[in-house]
C-alpha positions as CSV (number, residue, x, y, z in Angstrom):
1,M,55.7,-21.1,120.6
2,K,57.5,-24.4,120.2
3,T,61.3,-23.7,120.1
4,I,63.8,-25.4,117.8
5,D,65.3,-26.9,120.9
6,E,62.1,-28.7,121.6
7,L,61.9,-29.8,118.0
8,L,65.3,-31.2,118.1
9,T,64.5,-33.1,121.3
10,E,61.6,-34.7,119.5
11,G,63.9,-35.7,116.6
12,V,64.2,-34.4,113.0
13,A,66.5,-37.1,111.6
14,G,65.3,-38.0,108.0
15,K,62.6,-35.2,108.0
16,R,62.5,-32.5,105.5
17,V,62.6,-29.2,107.5
18,F,61.6,-26.0,105.7
19,V,63.5,-23.1,107.1
20,R,62.0,-19.7,106.3
21,A,65.2,-17.6,106.5
22,D,66.0,-14.0,105.6
23,L,68.7,-14.0,103.0
24,N,67.9,-10.6,101.6
25,V,71.4,-9.6,101.4
26,P,72.8,-6.5,99.5
27,L,74.3,-7.5,96.1
28,D,76.8,-5.6,93.9
29,G,76.1,-7.5,90.7
30,G,76.5,-11.1,91.9
31,T,78.8,-10.1,94.8
32,I,77.4,-10.1,98.3
33,T,78.5,-6.9,100.0
34,D,77.2,-7.8,103.5
35,D,76.6,-11.5,104.5
36,G,75.3,-10.7,108.0
37,R,71.8,-12.1,107.4
38,I,73.3,-15.4,106.1
39,R,75.5,-15.8,109.1
40,A,72.5,-15.0,111.4
41,V,70.5,-18.1,110.3
42,L,73.5,-20.5,110.3
43,P,73.0,-21.6,114.0
44,T,69.5,-22.9,113.1
45,V,70.5,-24.5,109.8
46,K,73.6,-26.2,111.3
47,A,71.6,-27.5,114.3
48,L,69.0,-29.1,112.1
49,A,71.6,-30.5,109.7
50,D,73.7,-31.9,112.6
51,A,70.6,-33.6,113.8
52,G,70.1,-35.4,110.5
53,A,67.4,-33.3,109.0
54,K,67.0,-32.6,105.3
55,V,67.2,-28.8,105.5
56,V,65.3,-26.7,102.9
57,V,66.2,-23.0,103.2
58,A,63.9,-20.5,101.5
59,S,63.9,-16.7,101.4
60,H,63.1,-13.6,99.4
61,L,65.7,-11.2,98.0
62,G,64.7,-7.7,96.8
63,R,61.5,-6.9,95.1
64,P,61.1,-8.8,91.9
65,K,57.7,-8.5,90.2
66,G,56.4,-12.0,90.9
67,A,58.5,-13.6,88.1
68,P,62.1,-14.9,87.7
69,D,64.6,-12.1,87.5
70,P,68.4,-13.0,87.5
71,A,69.2,-9.9,89.2
72,F,67.5,-11.2,92.4
73,S,68.6,-14.8,92.3
74,L,69.5,-16.4,95.5
75,A,72.3,-18.4,93.9
76,P,75.1,-16.1,95.5
77,A,73.5,-16.5,98.9
78,A,73.4,-20.3,98.5
79,A,77.0,-20.3,97.6
80,R,78.0,-18.2,100.5
81,M,76.0,-20.3,102.9
82,G,77.9,-23.3,101.6
83,E,81.3,-21.6,102.2
84,L,80.2,-20.6,105.8
85,L,79.0,-24.1,106.6
86,G,82.1,-25.7,105.1
87,T,79.9,-28.1,103.0
88,G,78.1,-28.2,99.8
89,V,74.7,-26.6,99.6
90,A,72.4,-27.6,96.8
91,F,70.5,-24.9,94.8
92,A,67.1,-25.2,93.2
93,T,66.6,-22.9,90.2
94,D,62.9,-22.5,90.9
95,T,60.6,-22.3,94.0
96,V,58.1,-25.1,93.6
97,G,58.8,-26.5,90.2
98,D,60.8,-29.5,88.9
99,S,64.1,-28.2,90.1
100,A,62.9,-27.6,93.6
101,R,61.2,-31.0,93.9
102,S,64.1,-32.9,92.5
103,T,66.7,-31.0,94.6
104,V,64.8,-31.7,97.8
105,A,64.2,-35.3,96.8
106,G,67.9,-35.7,96.3
107,L,68.9,-34.5,99.8
108,A,70.5,-37.1,102.2
109,D,70.1,-36.8,105.9
110,G,72.1,-33.8,107.1
111,Q,72.3,-32.0,103.8
112,V,71.1,-28.5,103.0
113,A,69.4,-27.0,99.9
114,V,68.4,-23.4,99.1
115,I,65.5,-22.9,96.8
116,E,65.2,-19.9,94.5
117,N,63.8,-16.5,95.5
118,L,60.2,-17.0,96.8
119,R,59.1,-13.7,95.3
120,F,59.7,-15.2,91.8
121,N,56.2,-16.6,92.4
122,A,53.4,-14.0,92.6
123,G,51.7,-16.1,95.1
124,E,54.2,-15.3,97.8
125,T,53.2,-11.6,98.2
126,A,49.6,-11.9,96.8
127,K,46.9,-9.9,98.6
128,D,44.4,-12.6,97.6
129,D,44.2,-15.3,100.4
130,A,43.4,-18.0,97.9
131,E,46.4,-17.2,95.6
132,R,48.7,-17.0,98.6
133,G,47.3,-20.2,100.1
134,A,47.7,-22.1,96.8
135,F,51.5,-21.2,96.8
136,A,51.7,-22.2,100.4
137,D,50.2,-25.6,99.5
138,R,52.8,-26.2,96.9
139,L,55.7,-25.2,99.3
140,A,54.2,-27.5,102.0
141,E,54.8,-30.4,99.6
142,L,58.5,-29.8,100.0
143,A,58.6,-30.4,103.7
144,D,57.5,-32.3,106.8
145,V,58.2,-29.6,109.3
146,Y,58.4,-25.7,109.3
147,V,60.9,-23.6,111.2
148,G,60.5,-19.8,111.1
149,D,63.7,-18.0,111.4
150,G,63.5,-15.0,109.0
151,F,63.0,-12.2,111.5
152,G,63.3,-9.5,108.8
153,A,60.1,-10.8,107.2
154,V,57.8,-11.6,110.1
155,H,56.0,-8.3,109.7
156,R,54.8,-9.5,106.2
157,R,51.6,-11.4,105.6
158,H,53.3,-13.5,102.9
159,A,52.7,-17.1,102.0
160,S,56.0,-18.5,103.3
161,V,55.8,-16.4,106.5
162,F,52.1,-16.5,107.4
163,D,50.2,-19.3,105.5
164,L,52.7,-22.1,105.4
165,P,53.2,-22.5,109.2
166,A,49.4,-23.4,109.4
167,R,50.0,-26.3,106.9
168,L,52.9,-28.0,108.8
169,P,54.1,-28.7,112.3
170,H,56.1,-25.6,113.2
171,A,58.6,-24.2,115.5
172,V,60.7,-21.0,116.0
173,G,64.3,-20.9,115.1
174,H,67.3,-19.6,117.2
175,L,67.4,-16.2,115.5
176,I,63.7,-15.2,115.9
177,A,63.8,-16.5,119.5
178,T,66.8,-14.2,120.2
179,E,65.3,-11.3,118.5
180,V,62.0,-11.5,120.3
181,G,63.8,-11.9,123.6
182,V,65.8,-8.8,123.0
183,L,62.7,-6.7,121.9
184,K,61.0,-7.7,125.1
185,K,63.8,-6.0,127.0
186,L,62.9,-2.8,125.1
187,T,59.1,-3.1,125.9
188,E,58.7,-4.9,129.2
189,D,60.4,-4.0,132.4
190,V,62.9,-1.6,130.7
191,K,66.0,-0.6,132.5
192,R,66.3,3.1,132.7
193,P,67.4,5.7,131.5
194,Y,66.0,4.3,128.2
195,V,67.5,6.3,125.3
196,V,66.4,5.9,121.7
197,A,68.4,7.2,118.7
198,L,66.5,7.5,115.4
199,G,67.9,8.4,112.0
200,G,67.2,7.5,108.4
201,S,65.9,9.5,105.6
202,K,62.1,10.0,106.1
203,V,60.4,11.0,109.2
204,S,57.2,9.4,107.9
205,D,58.9,6.0,108.3
206,K,59.3,6.6,112.0
207,L,56.2,8.4,113.0
208,A,54.4,5.4,114.5
209,V,57.4,4.3,116.6
210,I,58.0,7.9,117.8
211,D,54.3,8.0,118.8
212,Q,54.8,4.9,121.0
213,L,58.2,6.0,122.4
214,L,56.9,9.3,123.6
215,G,55.2,7.3,126.3
216,K,58.1,4.9,127.0
217,A,61.5,6.4,126.4
218,D,63.3,8.8,128.6
219,R,65.2,10.5,125.8
220,L,65.1,10.6,122.0
221,L,68.1,11.6,119.8
222,I,67.1,12.5,116.2
223,G,69.4,12.5,113.2
224,G,69.6,11.6,109.6
225,G,67.5,13.1,106.8
226,M,64.4,12.9,109.0
227,V,65.8,15.5,111.3
228,F,65.2,18.4,109.0
229,T,61.5,18.1,109.3
230,F,62.0,18.4,113.0
231,L,64.2,21.5,112.6
232,K,61.6,23.0,110.2
233,A,58.9,22.4,112.8
234,K,61.0,24.3,115.2
235,G,61.0,27.3,112.8
236,Y,64.5,26.8,111.4
237,E,65.5,27.2,107.8
238,V,66.8,23.9,106.3
239,G,68.0,25.0,102.9
240,A,67.8,22.3,100.3
241,S,67.8,19.5,102.9
242,L,65.4,16.6,102.7
243,L,62.1,17.8,104.0
244,Q,58.6,16.3,104.4
245,E,56.5,19.4,104.7
246,D,53.2,17.5,105.0
247,Q,54.6,15.9,108.3
248,I,55.4,19.2,109.9
249,P,52.1,19.5,111.9
250,V,52.5,16.0,113.2
251,V,56.1,16.6,114.3
252,Q,55.1,19.8,116.0
253,E,52.6,17.9,118.0
254,Y,55.2,15.3,118.9
255,I,57.6,18.0,120.1
256,E,54.9,19.4,122.3
257,R,54.0,16.0,123.6
258,A,57.5,15.1,124.4
259,E,57.8,18.2,126.6
260,K,54.5,17.5,128.3
261,N,55.5,13.9,128.9
262,G,59.0,14.8,130.3
263,V,60.7,13.0,127.3
264,E,63.9,14.8,126.4
265,L,63.8,15.3,122.6
266,V,67.4,16.1,121.5
267,L,68.0,17.7,118.0
268,P,71.3,18.6,116.3
269,V,73.1,21.9,117.2
270,D,75.2,21.7,114.1
271,V,75.0,20.0,110.7
272,V,77.5,19.0,107.9
273,T,76.2,20.3,104.6
274,S,77.1,20.5,100.9
275,T,75.7,22.0,97.8
276,E,75.1,18.6,96.3
277,F,74.5,15.0,97.3
278,P,77.7,12.9,97.2
279,D,78.6,10.3,94.6
280,L,78.2,7.1,96.6
281,K,79.6,4.9,93.8
282,T,82.9,6.7,93.1
283,K,83.2,8.1,96.7
284,A,84.6,11.3,95.0
285,P,85.4,14.0,97.6
286,G,82.4,16.0,98.6
287,H,82.4,19.6,99.7
288,P,81.4,19.4,103.3
289,H,80.7,22.5,105.5
290,T,79.7,22.6,109.1
291,V,77.0,25.1,110.0
292,A,74.7,25.8,112.9
293,A,71.5,23.8,112.8
294,D,69.5,27.0,112.8
295,A,71.5,28.6,110.0
296,I,71.6,26.2,107.0
297,P,72.2,28.3,103.8
298,A,69.5,28.2,101.1
299,D,71.8,26.4,98.7
300,Q,73.1,23.7,101.1
301,L,71.6,20.4,102.1
302,G,72.3,18.6,105.3
303,L,74.1,15.3,105.1
304,D,75.3,14.5,108.6
305,I,75.2,15.7,112.2
306,G,78.0,18.0,113.1
307,P,81.0,17.7,115.6
308,E,79.2,19.5,118.4
309,T,76.2,17.4,118.0
310,R,78.3,14.2,118.1
311,K,79.7,15.3,121.5
312,L,76.2,16.2,122.7
313,Y,74.7,12.9,121.6
314,A,77.6,11.0,123.2
315,S,76.9,12.8,126.5
316,K,73.2,11.9,126.3
317,L,74.1,8.2,125.9
318,A,76.7,8.1,128.7
319,D,74.3,7.4,131.5
320,A,71.9,5.2,129.7
321,A,70.9,1.8,130.9
322,T,69.1,0.7,127.7
323,V,69.7,2.0,124.2
324,F,67.9,1.3,120.9
325,W,69.3,2.7,117.7
326,N,67.6,2.6,114.3
327,G,68.7,4.7,111.3
328,P,72.1,6.3,110.4
329,M,72.9,9.9,111.4
330,G,73.9,10.9,107.9
331,V,75.0,9.6,104.5
332,F,77.4,7.0,106.1
333,E,78.2,5.4,102.8
334,H,80.4,8.4,101.9
335,P,83.5,9.0,104.1
336,D,82.8,12.8,104.2
337,Y,79.4,12.3,105.9
338,A,80.0,9.1,107.9
339,E,81.4,10.7,111.1
340,G,78.1,11.3,112.8
341,T,77.1,7.7,112.4
342,R,80.5,6.5,113.4
343,A,80.4,8.7,116.6
344,L,77.0,7.4,117.6
345,A,78.1,3.8,117.2
346,Q,81.2,4.5,119.3
347,A,79.1,6.2,121.9
348,L,76.9,3.1,122.2
349,L,80.1,1.0,122.7
350,D,81.4,3.5,125.3
351,S,78.0,3.5,127.2
352,P,77.4,0.9,129.9
353,A,74.0,0.3,128.5
354,F,72.4,-2.8,127.0
355,T,72.6,-1.6,123.3
356,V,70.4,-2.8,120.5
357,V,71.2,-1.8,116.9
358,G,67.8,-2.0,115.1
359,G,68.7,-3.6,111.8
360,G,68.6,-2.2,108.3
361,D,71.0,0.6,107.5
362,S,72.1,0.8,111.1
363,A,73.4,-2.8,111.0
364,A,75.0,-2.1,107.6
365,A,76.7,1.0,108.9
366,V,78.2,-0.9,111.9
367,R,79.8,-3.4,109.5
368,L,80.8,-0.9,106.8
369,L,82.5,1.3,109.4
370,G,84.5,-1.5,110.8
371,F,83.0,-2.0,114.2
372,D,83.1,-5.3,116.1
373,E,79.5,-6.6,115.9
374,N,80.0,-8.7,119.0
375,A,80.7,-5.5,121.1
376,F,77.1,-4.5,120.8
377,G,74.4,-6.0,123.0
378,H,72.4,-7.1,119.9
379,I,72.3,-6.3,116.2
380,S,68.9,-7.0,114.8
381,T,68.5,-8.6,111.3
382,G,65.1,-6.8,110.7
383,G,64.8,-3.1,110.8
384,G,61.2,-2.9,109.7
385,A,60.1,-5.8,111.9
386,S,61.9,-4.3,115.0
387,L,60.2,-1.0,114.5
388,E,56.7,-2.6,114.1
389,Y,57.3,-4.7,117.2
390,L,58.1,-1.5,119.1
391,E,55.1,0.2,117.7
392,G,53.0,-2.5,119.3
393,K,51.8,-4.1,116.1
394,A,50.9,-7.7,115.8
395,L,53.4,-9.3,113.5
396,P,51.8,-12.0,111.1
397,G,54.9,-14.2,111.1
398,L,55.1,-14.4,114.9
399,A,51.4,-15.0,115.2
400,A,51.6,-17.9,112.7
401,L,54.2,-19.6,114.9
402,E,52.1,-19.6,118.0
403,D,50.9,-23.0,119.1
């Protein structure tokens, strides 16, 4: 892969550089609640602008249906990027139409523009190669050079991620280069003990990565909603907790394989429960109870790991040399059920290990719970992309950036 440093050495002054970023930030109405992904691409955008490029930033946001939808506009992200850069950022109100063409044409050297949500055009996510390619052709008209820096999207075979690099000279941005370098530390010559903490709601989302880790990790810590399928597979009653019954046979096989491979699979010994899911909007007090993991009452649902499990998991991280964490331990958005996730994050900070927070809700939890992001070894911007890399899958967006 050509790096952005090599691109800058060759010179980009006066050139239109298309930066495929990941500005898929969470919004509350028009207010950005977490600008981490915008900040992550700034080093690339600033380096190009400082070198005199005309920088055209593009991204998706959310899942619009291939047509304009004001609820998913990138306008707030463009405004926030301008604030962070300390300079004006132009905004095009379409992707490849009159506004995009005139906005890009109006850029002076060193200026930055953001075009509207790529997914407002059905060609971005089309399954049909020709339709996707036609959209990539129109995007290519806006630029002279392509820089891929949207790590959160590299596992997608989308027009701006996969097809567009084939149409322009291309390079990899600072963010993707950093992300790939970190993930190699989790897959090649890993420093041990290697501990992986997995949470999140559905075990089905993590099956492929667990399958790979059973041959690579030394220890797996399981939490979040997915843990109840593991507990059920062990023969425990899980009450009204989230459960994927169709995955129980697979999980049972994984439990047996972990034992056979000498991988320590650690499950909660206690759980924080309630009779109802908490109100995440009002944050009204819940009704938390702590019960043994093998004694969840029939009318209760598990919402967090319990205090004894927090201590247990901290002890399992204390001697680690490498840690990867993906997925919260509970409903961290509500204060009554955030302590498991908070304790795990603190245990990562207390560990001497190289720690990687695997994007998505884990990264959001770190920020929401007030931790210093810089205290972790690395916080990924792409949860799904990180997992697929660890699964050993070929990622289309990375393949497209190969020379």
